[in-house]
C-alpha positions in Angstrom: 121.6 25.3 -25.4 118.4 23.0 -25.1 115.2 24.9 -25.8 114.0 23.1 -22.2 116.4 25.0 -20.2 115.5 28.2 -18.6 118.0 31.1 -19.7 120.5 32.6 -17.1 119.0 36.0 -17.3 116.1 35.8 -14.6 114.8 39.3 -15.7 114.1 38.3 -19.1 112.6 35.1 -17.8 110.3 36.7 -15.6 109.5 39.2 -18.4 108.6 36.8 -20.9 106.5 35.0 -18.2 104.2 37.9 -17.2 104.0 39.2 -20.9 102.8 37.2 -23.8 102.7 38.9 -27.4 103.4 42.1 -25.9 100.0 41.9 -23.9 100.4 41.5 -20.0 98.8 38.7 -18.5 95.8 39.0 -16.5 96.4 39.4 -12.7 94.4 38.0 -9.8 93.4 41.7 -9.0 91.5 41.9 -12.2 89.8 38.5 -11.5 88.9 40.0 -8.0 87.5 43.2 -9.4 85.2 41.4 -12.2 84.0 39.0 -9.7 83.5 41.7 -7.2 85.4 40.2 -4.3 88.7 40.7 -2.8 92.0 39.2 -4.4 92.3 36.8 -1.0 89.0 35.3 -1.9 90.0 34.6 -5.5 93.2 32.8 -4.0 91.1 30.9 -1.9 88.8 29.9 -4.5 91.4 28.7 -6.8 93.4 27.0 -4.1 90.5 24.7 -2.9 92.4 24.6 0.5 89.9 27.0 2.2 86.2 26.5 1.9 84.6 29.3 -0.2 80.8 29.4 -0.5 79.3 27.9 -3.8 77.8 31.4 -5.0 81.3 33.3 -4.5 83.3 30.4 -6.0 81.0 30.6 -9.1 81.5 34.4 -9.5 85.3 33.7 -9.1 85.3 30.9 -11.7 83.1 32.9 -14.0 85.5 35.8 -13.8 88.5 33.2 -14.4 86.9 32.0 -17.7 85.8 35.2 -19.0 89.1 36.8 -18.7 91.3 33.7 -19.4 93.1 34.2 -16.0 96.4 32.1 -16.1 97.7 31.5 -12.2 101.1 32.4 -12.1 103.0 29.5 -11.2 106.3 31.3 -10.4 104.5 33.4 -7.5 103.1 30.2 -6.2 106.4 28.8 -6.3 107.9 31.8 -4.3 105.0 31.5 -1.7 105.5 27.8 -0.6 108.9 27.1 -1.8 107.8 24.8 -4.6 107.4 25.1 -8.2 105.8 21.6 -8.9 108.9 21.0 -11.4 111.4 18.1 -11.7 115.0 18.2 -13.4 116.0 15.4 -15.6 119.3 15.2 -16.2 120.8 12.9 -18.8 124.0 12.3 -20.6 122.8 11.9 -24.1 119.4 12.3 -25.4 120.4 10.4 -28.7 121.2 7.2 -26.2 118.0 4.9 -27.2 118.1 3.6 -23.5 116.2 6.8 -22.6 113.0 7.4 -24.3 111.2 4.9 -22.6 112.4 5.8 -19.2 111.7 9.6 -20.0 108.1 8.8 -21.0 107.8 6.8 -17.7 109.1 10.0 -15.7 106.7 12.2 -17.8 103.6 10.1 -17.4 104.2 9.7 -13.6 105.2 13.7 -13.2 101.8 14.6 -15.1 99.9 12.2 -13.0 100.8 13.9 -9.8 100.8 17.3 -11.0 104.4 18.1 -11.8 106.2 19.1 -14.7 109.7 17.8 -16.1 112.4 19.9 -17.5 114.9 17.8 -19.4 118.7 18.7 -19.8 121.4 16.8 -21.7 124.8 17.1 -20.5 127.0 15.4 -23.3 128.9 13.8 -20.1 130.1 17.3 -19.4 130.4 17.9 -15.7 130.4 21.7 -15.9 127.4 21.8 -18.4 125.7 19.5 -15.6 126.7 22.1 -12.9 125.4 25.0 -14.9 122.1 23.0 -15.3 122.1 22.0 -11.5 122.7 25.9 -10.5 120.4 27.3 -13.0 117.4 24.9 -12.2 117.7 25.4 -8.4 117.5 29.3 -8.8 114.3 28.7 -10.4 112.8 26.7 -7.2 113.3 23.2 -8.9 111.8 20.7 -6.3 114.3 17.8 -7.1 116.3 16.1 -9.6 116.5 12.8 -11.5 120.1 12.1 -12.4 121.1 9.3 -15.1 125.0 10.8 -15.5 126.5 9.3 -12.3 130.4 8.6 -12.8 133.8 9.3 -11.3 134.2 13.2 -11.3 130.4 13.8 -10.2 131.3 14.6 -6.8 129.1 17.7 -6.8 126.1 15.2 -7.1 127.2 13.9 -3.6 127.4 17.3 -2.3 124.0 17.9 -3.4 122.5 15.0 -1.7 124.3 15.9 1.6 122.6 19.3 1.5 119.5 17.2 1.8 118.2 18.4 -1.8 115.8 15.8 -3.4 117.4 13.6 -5.8 117.2 9.9 -7.2 119.6 8.2 -9.7 118.2 6.4 -12.4 120.0 3.5 -14.7 123.1 4.8 -13.6 124.1 5.5 -9.9 126.9 6.3 -7.5 128.1 4.1 -5.0 127.1 4.7 -1.6 124.0 5.5 0.4 121.8 7.1 -2.1 118.3 6.8 -3.4 118.2 4.9 -7.3 116.4 2.8 -9.3 118.5 0.6 -11.6 118.1 -2.8 -13.4 119.6 -5.9 -11.9 122.6 -5.6 -14.0 124.7 -8.6 -12.2 121.8 -11.1 -12.7 121.1 -9.8 -16.2 124.8 -10.4 -17.2 125.1 -13.5 -15.4 121.8 -15.0 -17.2 122.9 -14.0 -20.6 126.5 -15.5 -20.1 124.9 -18.7 -18.6 122.6 -19.0 -21.6 125.6 -18.9 -23.9 127.4 -21.3 -21.8 124.3 -23.7 -22.0 124.4 -23.7 -25.7 128.1 -25.1 -25.7 129.5 -21.8 -26.3 132.6 -21.7 -23.8 135.0 -19.0 -25.5 133.0 -16.1 -24.7 134.4 -12.6 -25.6 133.1 -9.6 -23.5 132.6 -6.2 -25.3 131.6 -3.7 -22.4 131.5 0.1 -21.6 133.2 2.4 -19.3 135.0 0.6 -16.6 134.4 3.7 -14.2 130.7 3.3 -14.8 129.2 1.1 -11.9 126.5 -0.6 -14.3 129.2 -1.8 -16.5 131.2 -3.0 -13.2 128.0 -5.0 -12.4 127.6 -6.5 -15.6 131.3 -7.5 -15.7 130.7 -9.3 -12.3 127.6 -11.2 -13.9 129.8 -12.3 -16.7 132.6 -13.5 -14.3 130.3 -15.4 -12.0 129.0 -17.4 -14.5 132.3 -18.4 -16.1 133.5 -19.3 -12.4 130.6 -21.5 -11.9 131.5 -23.5 -15.3 135.0 -23.6 -14.2 136.1 -21.6 -17.3 139.0 -19.2 -16.6 138.8 -15.5 -17.7 140.6 -14.7 -20.9 141.5 -11.4 -20.8 142.7 -11.3 -24.5 138.9 -11.5 -25.4 137.5 -8.9 -22.7 137.4 -5.4 -24.2 136.6 -2.6 -22.0 135.7 1.0 -22.7 133.7 0.4 -25.7 131.1 3.1 -26.6 128.2 2.5 -29.0 128.0 0.6 -32.3 130.9 2.0 -33.9 133.5 1.2 -31.1 131.8 -2.1 -30.9 132.3 -2.6 -34.6 136.2 -1.3 -34.4 136.1 -3.9 -31.3 135.2 -7.0 -32.8 137.5 -6.3 -36.0 140.4 -5.9 -33.9 139.8 -9.3 -32.2 139.2 -11.2 -35.4 142.2 -9.3 -36.9 144.3 -10.6 -34.1 143.1 -14.4 -34.9 140.7 -14.3 -31.7 137.7 -15.8 -32.9 135.4 -16.5 -30.0 132.4 -19.0 -30.1 130.4 -16.0 -28.9 130.1 -12.4 -27.8 128.5 -10.8 -24.9 128.0 -7.1 -25.7 126.8 -5.0 -22.5 124.7 -3.0 -24.5 122.6 -3.4 -27.8 124.3 -0.7 -29.9 127.6 -2.4 -29.1 126.1 -5.7 -29.8 125.1 -4.3 -33.5 128.3 -3.1 -34.2 129.6 -6.5 -33.4 127.3 -8.2 -35.8 128.3 -5.8 -38.7 131.9 -6.4 -38.1 131.4 -10.1 -38.1 129.6 -10.1 -41.4 131.9 -7.6 -43.0 134.7 -10.1 -42.0 133.1 -12.9 -44.1 131.6 -14.8 -41.1 127.8 -15.6 -40.1 125.8 -15.0 -37.1 124.9 -17.2 -35.5 126.5 -20.0 -37.4 130.2 -18.8 -36.9 129.9 -16.7 -33.8 126.8 -16.2 -31.8 126.0 -12.6 -30.3 124.1 -11.5 -27.2 123.1 -7.9 -26.2 121.8 -6.0 -23.1 118.9 -3.6 -23.4 116.3 -4.9 -25.8 116.0 -1.5 -27.6 112.7 -1.6 -30.0 114.8 -2.0 -33.4 117.0 -5.0 -32.2 114.2 -7.4 -33.2 114.3 -6.5 -36.5 118.0 -7.1 -37.1 119.2 -9.9 -39.2 119.4 -12.0 -37.1 117.0 -10.8 -34.6 119.2 -10.0 -31.5 119.0 -12.2 -28.3 119.2 -9.7 -25.6 118.8 -8.6 -21.9 115.7 -6.7 -21.6 115.8 -3.8 -19.3 112.3 -2.3 -17.9 113.2 1.0 -18.7 109.4 2.5 -18.7 109.0 1.1 -15.4 112.3 2.2 -13.9 111.3 5.8 -15.0 108.1 5.5 -13.2 109.4 4.1 -10.0 112.4 6.9 -10.2 109.6 9.7 -10.5 107.3 8.1 -7.8 110.3 8.1 -5.3 111.5 11.6 -6.0 108.0 13.0 -5.4 107.8 11.2 -2.1 111.0 12.7 -1.1 109.8 16.1 -2.0 106.4 16.0 -0.5 107.6 13.9 2.7 107.6 15.7 6.0 110.2 13.5 7.3 112.9 12.3 4.8 112.7 8.6 4.5 116.0 6.6 4.4 117.5 6.1 1.1 116.7 3.0 -1.0 118.2 1.7 -4.0 115.5 -0.1 -6.1 116.5 -2.9 -8.3 114.1 -3.9 -11.2 114.7 -7.5 -12.8 115.9 -8.0 -16.0 114.5 -10.6 -18.7 116.5 -12.8 -21.3 115.0 -12.3 -24.9 116.0 -15.3 -26.9 116.1 -14.6 -30.5 118.2 -15.8 -33.4 121.6 -14.6 -32.9 122.5 -17.6 -30.2 123.1 -20.7 -32.1 
């Protein structure tokens, strides 16, 4: 289990919290005794919500510094029902679309005084449910989910309970708070660019057909072909392709069947990396024989040979927007209506398209 996840045994958690190196942490009563005031006065002085005269506050702060007092965040959470902690649930920490988004979330959370707990599900619904249940028992204030797909009805149940939550990158259909990229227009612009280069026989290598963002990218691809009066060729449209290894195998399959497209639109950069490797291993060249375009704009793709033309997603900005939205939901007295925030993508033209 990830070290970022609080363990099941609450007693052990609490014991670990109040002790450090076998020594009990300083209590608010000890601070009060050192400062010569009541515990409630210390609490008021530290909270800043109720005025305390400057001389008394100075005594309290001196005592805090001398004793190295650390406020008990858990106790504060029990008192006001909030822990200033957010849960971030992602499907795979090794997926390179997440680091920039996570950084955006973390930077924003820190700015507003929140801590982020990261959980990795490996697309396992039971594991995800465990994390949700475990963190809710610890007074988590809200969740950001990037795991949405069929079989995740428990997420809708959580929403219907009124628990603050925002979907990021992936989302489920319906009236939910979400921050996503403009997948339809991004795929449309990618396919349209290939068409503008005189490439008409365009293969599509795409992801899981039950994930909404891949459905949207397929829609963008179809829209561009329809405008160009080019019928769909289902022989060169491959769904449910995962990562660069599957991208490699899928391209090898097409070439092995004698289905040599003018270009390939891979709906993620890892798939595109696999496609390029397969084309080269087959004895062909990119882009002279087959052009390739991706979707993501991961850091390394500009270093490929040739550098990859791709659709750039604003991952950091998406993380910032998702975190801000979640904090607004948590702190709002009257819950705002759900919104879906769609951030624009940008085509990054490099050398993988002729």
